[in-house]
N, C-alpha and C positions, 0 to 999 in steps of 0.2 A: 561371505558377508552374512551377518546375523541381522536380519531386518525384522523389527517387531511392529507390524502395523496396528495390531490390537492395542498395544500400549500407547502408540501415537494417537490413535483414534480416541482412546479413553481420556487423554489429556486435552486434545484439541476440540473435540465435538462439543463438550459443555461450554467452552469459552466462545466458540463460533456461534452456537445457538443463542446464548445469552446476548452476545453482541448484536446479532441480527434482530432479536426480539426488542432489546432496549432501543435500537434505532427505529424500529417500526413504531414503538410508542412515541418517540420524539417526532417522527414525521406525521403521525396521527394527531398529536397535540398541535403541531404547526397548522395542519389542515383545519382543525376545529376553530382555532382563533381566526384564521383567514376567512373561512366560511361565515363565521358569525359577523365579521366586519363587513364582508361583501354583501350580506343580507340586508344591512342597513344602508348600503350605498347603491349607486347606479352602475357600478362596475360589475361586469359579469366575470365569473371565475375563468371562463375560457379565454378572457383577454390576458390573463396573467401567463407569465413565462412558466413552463414546466420545470425549469431549472431549480433544483432544491436550494441553491445558494440564493436565488432571488426571493424565493418563499421564506427563507430564513431571515433575510433582511427585512421583508415586509412584516413578518411575525415580530421581529425585534421592535420595529417602529410602532406597531399597534400596541404592544404590551408596554413599551416605555411611555406611551401617551397616557396611560392610566396613572392616576395619582396614587393608587394603591401598590404600585410596583416600584422597585429600586432599579433605576435605569442603568446604573453602573454594573450591578449584578447581572442584569439581562444582557448587557453588551458582552461581558465576560463569558456568560453561558453560551451565547450564540457563536462567539469566536471559537470556543472549545468544540462545539458541535461541528462547525466548519472544518476545524482541524482534524477531527476524527472521521469525517466523511470519506476520505480516500481509503481508509482502512475498511470501512463498511463495504465499499465497492470492491476492494480486493478480495474480501472474504466471500462476497455474494456471487462473484463472477469467476472464480478460479478454484482450482483443486489443491488439496494437500499433496505435496510431493516429497519424495525421498531426496536428500542432499548427500552426496558422497564425494570423496576425493580419491584420486588415484596416486599411489606412490609405488614406484618401481613395479608397475603392471598389476598391482593389487588394488581392488576397489575396497574402500573402507567407508562404511556408513558414518556420517557425522551428524545426522539428525533429519528432521523434517522441517519444511517451511511451505508457506503458500507463496507462489511466485506468479506474477502477472504473465499472461500469454506472451507478451512482448519482452518479458524478462527485464523490465525496467524498474519494477517495484517488487519487493518481497517482504515477508514478515516472519520472524521466528517466534517460537512459543513464549519466550521471556517478554519480548516486546508486546505481544498480544495480551499477555496477562496485565501488563501495566496500562495499556490502552483500554482494556475492558474495565479495569478499576476506574479509570478516568470517565469512561462513558456511563458507568453505573452512578457515578457522582452527578453527572449531568442529568440523568434520568431522575434521580432523587430531587435535584434542584428544580427541574422542570415540573415535577409533581407538585411542589410547593407553589410554583408560578401558576399552574393550572387551577389549583384550589382557590387561590386568590381571584384569578380571572373568572372562574365559574360563579363564585360568590357574588362578585360585582355584577355579573350578567343576570343572575337571578334577582338581584335587588332591582336592576333596571327593568326586568320583565314585570316584577310586581308593581312598580310605579306606572307602567304602561297599561296595566289591567284596568278595566272600567270598575269604578266603586259604586 
């Protein structure tokens, strides 16, 4: 069996790293929006669910309430983020493993994949490439959303300053 872990690592590591970093940016943006909203309310952040799905929904509602944002685009963006979340969890909590098949007593490498410990979910390199491209698109869209959000917040802060 000819196993080439170096080649596999060279293909997988940049994708996994970028995926995790893009998701960290998304989660940080969601936290920024929710924290800003809670600072103006009587709700303490500790009252909120730690479930990211709940936080994504709250983020969506806060952003959609702004006249400066397109609610349809926000709904589509948050739906895509929710769809990609299981892949983030799979990558963050599991290892890259060798996949092989046995034919007539001979093991043959057929590639690498990341498989959940319970072996109910896995992802192959081609699928990860497609999902990483989708997540990068989400990150770019969210960057635009955050620019608008922060501009609006700074305008509000300026109005609140004593003159």
